[in-house]
N, C-alpha and C positions, 0 to 999 in steps of 0.2 A: 397325227391323230392317234396312232397306236402308242406312241411314246407318252402321250398324255395319260393313258391308263396303265401302261406297263411300269413306269417309274414309281408311282405310289405302291403298286403291288410288290415290286421288288424290294422297296424300302421296308415295307411291313414284314416281308419274309426274312430279310436280313436282321431286323430287330428281334423277331420272334425266335430265331435260331442262335442268337449270340451267346446266351448262357451255356448252352450245350457245347458249342464250339470252344468256348473258353475253358470248359472243364477238360476237354480232350487235349487241347493244346498245351496245357500246363503239366499234365501228368503222363501223357503217353510216351514220352521219351525217357522216362526213368527206367533203368535197366532191371533193378532188383524188384521182383514181383511183390514182396511184402511192402516195400516202400511205395511202389506204384499204387497198390490197393489202398494203402493208408492215405495217400494223396487224394485218390478218388473219394474216399469216405469223408475226408475233411472238407473237400469242396462240395460234396453233396449236402453235408450238414450246414455249410455256409449258405448254400442256395436255398435250402429248406427254411433257414432262419429268415432270409430275406422275403420269402413268400408267405411266411406265417403272418396272419393278421395281428395287429397290435392288441394287447390285452385291454379289456375295458377298464376305465379308470374307477368307476363306481361299482365294484363287485358287491358291496353290501346293498346298494340300491337294487341290483339285479336280484339278489336273494329276497329282499323285501317284496319286490314286484312278483316274484314267483310264488311266495307265500300268499300274497293277496289273490293271485289268480287261482291258486289251489282252493282257497276259501270260497271264492266265487263259484268255482266249478262244483264244489261240494254242495253249496246252497242250491244250485240249479238241479243237481242230481236228486237231492231230497225233494224238491218241488215236483220233479217229474215222477218220482215214485209215489207221491201222494195223489196223483191224478187217478180217478176212478176209471178203469178200462172196461166198459161194457155196462155201465149203469143206465 
C-alpha cells in the first residue's frame, strides 16, 4: 500500500531535480576556478534557453490587437468622463 504512493512521489522528485543535478555533475570536478565558473554559466544559459517560452509567431498580430485594445480603452474612458456625476 505504501509503495503505491511512494513510487510516484519519488519518481516526481527525481524528475524535478534532474536538471540541477546534471549541472553539478558536469562542472564540479573542473579544477580551475575560471573554467568551472564558465562551465556553470554556460549550463545556466542552456537551461534558461530550454525554460524560455517560445516566441509567438504572429508578433504583428499581437501589436494590432494591442492597438485595438488601446482604442477600445480610450473610447470607454471618454464615455465614462462624459457621465454627469451629480445631476
